[in-house]
C-alpha positions in Angstrom: -0.1 0.2 0.0 2.8 2.3 1.2 4.7 2.0 -2.3 1.6 2.6 -4.2 1.3 5.9 -2.4 5.0 6.5 -3.0 5.3 5.9 -6.5 1.8 8.3 -7.1 3.6 10.9 -4.8 6.6 10.4 -6.8 5.1 11.1 -10.0 3.6 13.8 -8.4 6.5 15.7 -7.3 8.2 15.1 -10.8 5.7 16.4 -12.6 5.1 19.5 -10.5 9.0 20.2 -10.4 8.9 22.2 -7.5 6.4 23.9 -4.9 4.8 26.9 -7.3 2.6 26.5 -10.2 0.8 23.4 -10.5 0.3 21.6 -14.0 -2.1 19.2 -15.8 0.5 16.6 -16.8 -1.5 13.4 -17.3 1.2 12.2 -14.6 -0.7 14.3 -11.7 -4.3 12.6 -10.6 -3.4 10.1 -12.9 -6.7 7.7 -11.7 -8.6 10.5 -12.2 -10.7 11.1 -15.8 -10.0 14.2 -17.7 -13.2 16.7 -17.3 -14.4 19.5 -15.1 -13.8 17.7 -11.8 -10.4 16.9 -12.5 -10.1 20.4 -13.9 -11.3 22.2 -11.0 -8.8 20.9 -8.7 -5.4 21.5 -10.7 -7.0 24.8 -11.2 -7.4 25.8 -7.8 -4.0 24.7 -6.6 -2.4 26.4 -9.5 -4.1 29.7 -8.5 -3.2 29.4 -4.8 0.4 28.3 -5.6 1.7 30.4 -8.3 3.7 33.6 -7.1 2.1 36.9 -8.0 -1.4 35.6 -8.5 -4.2 37.0 -7.2 -5.1 33.9 -5.2 -1.8 33.1 -4.0 -1.9 31.7 -0.6 1.3 31.2 1.4 2.9 28.1 2.1 2.1 28.2 5.6 -1.7 28.8 5.0 -2.2 25.9 2.9 -4.1 23.6 4.8 -6.2 20.8 3.2 -8.5 18.6 5.7 -10.0 15.2 4.5 -12.8 13.2 5.8 -11.8 9.2 6.4 -15.0 7.2 6.2 -16.3 7.5 2.6 -13.9 10.0 1.7 -10.5 8.1 1.6 -11.6 4.5 2.1 -15.1 2.9 1.7 -17.5 3.3 4.6 -19.8 0.2 3.3 -21.7 -2.3 4.4 -20.4 -0.4 7.7 -17.5 2.0 8.9 -14.7 0.2 9.4 -14.4 0.9 13.2 -17.5 -0.7 13.8 -16.3 -3.9 12.2 -13.7 -3.8 14.6 -16.2 -3.0 17.4 -18.1 -6.0 16.7 -14.8 -8.5 16.1 -13.9 -7.6 19.4 -17.1 -8.0 21.1 -16.7 -11.5 19.7 -13.0 -11.9 21.0 -13.9 -10.9 24.4 -17.4 -13.0 24.8 -15.3 -15.7 26.9 -14.7 -13.5 29.5 -18.1 -12.5 29.9 -20.8 -15.4 29.5 -23.5 -12.8 30.4 -23.4 -11.1 27.3 -25.2 -13.8 25.7 -28.0 -12.7 27.5 -27.8 -8.9 27.3 -27.9 -6.2 24.9 -26.5 -5.2 23.3 -23.9 -7.5 23.1 -26.6 -10.3 22.8 -27.1 -8.6 19.4 -23.7 -9.0 18.2 -22.9 -12.6 19.1 -25.8 -13.5 17.3 -25.0 -11.2 13.9 -28.3 -9.4 14.6 -27.3 -6.0 13.2 -30.6 -4.4 13.6 -30.8 -5.4 16.8 -27.3 -3.7 17.4 -29.0 -0.2 15.5 -31.9 -0.5 18.0 -29.9 -0.1 21.0 -29.2 3.5 19.6 -26.6 5.6 21.0 -26.5 4.2 24.4 -26.2 0.7 22.9 -23.2 2.1 20.5 -21.8 4.0 23.8 -21.5 0.6 25.9 -19.5 -1.4 22.6 -17.0 1.5 22.8 -16.9 1.3 26.5 -15.8 -2.2 26.6 -13.5 -1.9 23.4 -11.9 0.9 23.6 -11.3 1.7 27.2 -9.9 0.0 30.5 -6.6 -0.5 29.2 -3.6 1.9 28.4 -3.3 3.8 25.0 -0.5 1.7 24.1 -2.4 -1.6 24.4 -5.2 -0.1 22.0 -2.8 1.2 19.5 -1.2 -2.9 19.8 -4.8 -4.0 19.8 -5.6 -2.0 16.7 -2.6 -2.8 15.0 -2.9 -6.6 15.0 -6.5 -6.4 13.9 -6.1 -4.0 10.8 -3.2 -6.2 9.2 -5.6 -8.9 9.6 -9.1 -7.9 9.0 -10.6 -8.4 5.7 -13.5 -6.3 3.8 -16.6 -8.8 3.8 -17.3 -8.0 -0.4 -14.2 -7.1 -1.5 -11.9 -9.8 0.3 -9.3 -7.8 1.0 -7.8 -6.1 3.6 -9.4 -2.8 4.7 -6.3 -1.1 4.1 -6.4 -2.2 0.3 -9.9 -0.6 0.0 -8.4 2.7 0.2 -9.4 5.3 -3.0 -6.6 5.4 -5.0 -7.6 9.2 -6.8 -7.6 10.4 -3.2 -4.3 9.0 -2.6 -2.7 10.7 -5.5 -4.8 13.9 -4.5 -3.3 13.8 -1.0 0.4 13.2 -2.8 -0.7 15.9 -5.5 -1.5 18.5 -2.4 1.6 17.9 -0.6 3.7 18.1 -3.4 2.6 21.6 -3.8 3.1 22.8 0.0 0.0 21.9 1.1 -0.2 20.3 5.2 -2.9 17.6 5.0 -5.2 16.6 8.0 -7.7 13.8 8.2 -10.6 15.1 10.5 -12.9 12.2 11.0 -15.8 11.4 12.8 -13.9 8.1 13.6 -12.0 7.3 16.6 -8.6 9.6 16.7 -6.8 6.4 18.1 -8.2 4.1 15.8 -6.8 5.6 12.8 -3.9 6.8 14.0 -1.6 3.7 14.3 -2.2 3.1 10.2 -2.6 6.7 9.0 0.7 6.8 7.7 1.4 3.8 6.5 -1.7 4.0 4.2 -2.0 7.4 3.7 1.5 9.5 4.4 -0.4 11.1 7.0 1.5 11.2 10.4 -0.1 10.6 13.7 0.0 13.8 15.0 -2.1 15.3 11.6 -4.7 12.8 12.6 -8.2 14.6 14.4 -11.0 12.5 15.2 -13.8 11.7 18.1 -11.7 10.6 21.8 -12.8 9.2 24.9 -11.4 10.8 28.1 -7.6 9.2 29.1 -5.7 10.0 32.2 -2.1 9.7 33.3 -0.8 7.1 35.7 2.3 5.6 37.2 1.6 1.7 37.2 4.3 -0.7 38.7 6.8 2.5 38.1 5.8 2.9 34.4 4.3 5.7 33.3 1.0 5.1 31.3 -1.9 6.8 29.4 -5.2 5.4 30.6 -8.4 5.3 28.6 -11.7 5.5 30.1 -15.2 4.6 29.4 -16.3 7.9 28.8 -16.4 10.2 25.8 -14.4 13.1 25.4 -15.1 14.6 22.0 -17.2 14.0 19.1 -15.5 15.0 15.6 -18.2 14.9 13.7 -20.8 17.4 12.1 -20.6 21.1 14.0 -17.7 19.1 16.2 -15.7 19.6 13.1 -14.6 23.0 12.8 -14.5 23.3 16.3 -11.6 20.1 16.0 -9.8 22.0 13.4 -9.5 25.1 15.3 -8.9 23.4 18.4 -6.1 21.2 17.1 -5.1 22.8 14.1 -5.3 26.7 14.6 -5.6 27.9 11.0 -8.8 27.7 8.6 -8.7 25.4 5.7 -8.0 26.4 2.4 -9.6 22.9 1.5 -11.8 20.6 2.1 -12.9 16.8 1.4 -15.8 15.1 2.5 -18.5 12.8 1.1 -21.2 12.9 3.9 -23.6 15.6 5.7 -21.6 15.0 8.4 -18.8 16.8 6.5 -21.0 19.7 5.9 -20.0 22.0 8.6 -16.2 21.3 7.5 -16.8 22.4 4.1 -18.9 25.2 5.0 -16.4 26.5 7.6 -13.4 26.0 5.0 -15.2 27.6 2.1 -16.9 30.7 3.9 -13.1 32.1 4.5 -11.4 35.1 2.7 -9.2 34.2 -0.3 -9.9 31.5 -3.0 -11.2 28.3 -0.9 -12.0 24.5 -2.0 -14.6 22.0 -1.6 -15.3 18.8 -2.6 -17.8 16.0 -2.0 -17.1 12.3 -3.0 -20.3 11.1 -4.4 -20.8 7.5 -4.3 -22.6 6.4 -7.3 -20.8 3.2 -8.6 -22.3 -0.2 -7.7 -20.5 -2.2 -9.6 -16.8 -1.0 -8.5 -18.1 0.0 -5.1 -21.5 1.0 -4.1 -24.1 3.4 -4.9 -26.1 5.4 -1.9 -26.5 8.9 -1.0 -29.6 10.0 0.6 -31.3 7.0 2.7 -28.0 5.4 3.6 -27.3 4.6 6.8 -24.0 5.4 6.8 -22.2 8.1 4.8 -26.5 9.7 4.3 -25.4 12.7 1.8 -28.3 15.0 1.1 -27.7 18.5 2.0 -24.3 18.5 0.9 -25.4 17.4 -2.9 -28.1 20.2 -2.7 -26.0 23.2 -1.8 -22.9 21.7 -3.4 -24.1 23.6 -6.6 -24.9 27.0 -4.8 -21.7 26.9 -3.0 -19.4 26.2 -5.6 -18.5 23.0 -4.5 -16.7 20.1 -6.6 -18.7 16.9 -6.6 -16.8 14.0 -7.9 -18.8 11.2 -9.5 -16.8 8.0 -8.1 -18.7 6.3 -11.6 -17.6 9.1 -14.2 -14.9 11.2 -12.7 -12.5 8.0 -11.3 -10.6 5.3 -14.0 -9.6 3.2 -10.9 -11.3 3.3 -7.4 -8.9 0.7 -5.3 -4.8 0.6 -5.6 -4.0 -2.4 -8.3 
């Protein structure tokens, strides 16, 4: 995976030559079909990176933020972190015989996802508490790292890390080659993403922002640790995304990329700033190569964003029409 990322990054750097004016060379965004969508990206980057341009943005202010689920990798038939939670419940079940008759664990163990959903937020928080807390941060990182190495997508029968979107990997590299600092801003768990984000996306852990549970510092048997607590600290979704950006980045982004109404406020915050800005929504409309969904999906619903994008000048990507390839080869 990282080899693919490096190849696309090398192509982007070679085609750009230096952090200055961008180019429409075929090596840039190679998995994107020619057309208005690809052109809008290149035109934006060219405008904000060309010295003397009215729209020039200093390198320190070139900040790009990406949602993760549905924007950088597939989020169907369920969020990857939810798949992790369900697998963890099953792995821990032998230590908890009472779960066989206690919701929401009973539904998880029975494969009754309607029953899991019926538990609502309360049930989900119970699942998060037993699978994400009561351990040190290092212990949780090890659990996630082990799981992500072997867990496979049920439809594509490949590792979840192989269901990342090749065009978006190229876009990340293209922006980085043009002096952008790239961040993930996701509703997913920050400590779920950090263990693998750098290997998969080339985005270091300090550039990953997400939802979090509370933690505290302790010294255990003479060793300092960060302990994960069963309490929600911050939800980095919807209105929480601009708050998280302000809190952890400290600069309003120049460009924002999402795919669902959970990203709406992030795009709104980004593109309402002064100067030239860019907002992009990935529309999942390719049932053959990935999935087709928007307004009525349980995961990654997109309604307001679709309606508002034309009014706000946001670019909408048709996965079916704009992408030559979906996943890395």
